[in-house]
C-alpha positions in Angstrom: 14.4 10.1 -1.4 14.4 12.9 1.1 14.2 12.2 4.8 11.1 14.3 5.1 9.4 12.2 2.3 10.4 9.0 3.9 9.1 10.2 7.3 5.7 11.0 5.7 5.6 7.5 4.1 6.4 5.8 7.4 3.7 7.9 9.2 1.2 6.9 6.5 2.2 3.2 6.9 1.7 3.4 10.7 -1.7 5.0 10.3 -2.8 2.5 7.7 -1.7 -0.4 9.9 -3.4 1.0 13.0 -6.6 1.7 11.2 -6.8 -1.6 9.2 -5.2 -4.1 11.6 -3.1 -5.3 8.6 0.6 -4.7 8.0 1.9 -3.4 4.7 3.2 -6.8 3.9 -0.3 -8.3 4.5 -1.9 -5.7 2.2 0.7 -6.5 -0.4 0.0 -10.2 -0.2 -3.7 -9.5 -0.5 -3.0 -7.7 -3.8 -0.7 -10.4 -5.0 -3.3 -13.1 -4.2 -6.0 -11.1 -5.9 -4.4 -11.7 -9.3 -4.1 -8.0 -10.1 -1.6 -7.5 -12.9 0.4 -4.3 -12.8 1.0 -1.4 -10.4 -2.0 0.7 -11.3 -4.3 -2.3 -11.4 -3.4 -3.0 -7.9 -3.9 0.6 -6.8 -7.3 0.7 -8.5 -8.3 -2.6 -6.9 -7.4 -1.5 -3.4 -9.4 1.7 -3.9 -12.5 0.1 -5.3 -12.6 -3.2 -3.3 -11.2 -1.9 0.1 -12.0 1.8 0.1 -8.4 2.9 0.5 -7.3 6.4 -0.5 -5.1 6.9 -3.5 -1.9 7.4 -1.6 -2.5 4.5 0.8 -3.1 2.3 -2.2 0.0 3.5 -3.9 2.1 2.9 -0.8 0.9 -0.7 -0.7 1.6 -1.1 -4.4 5.1 0.3 -4.0 5.8 -2.2 -1.2 4.6 -5.0 -3.5 6.7 -3.8 -6.4 9.9 -2.8 -4.5 9.8 -5.4 -1.7 10.2 -2.7 1.1 8.9 0.6 2.3 
């Protein structure tokens, strides 16, 4: 992953945490505890239930899947 791409992901994570008062790990735990099965199911749930944008939801799902940013 390029440094520029990683910088954009970090900036998105910082904005999400500042705007929502939840860390990425807290968001990931919320998806895990919701019972959503699969990457795209988690993305769709975050978008529909919490009003997140597509890229914010994907970022959270990636943290859940990969265990890190």
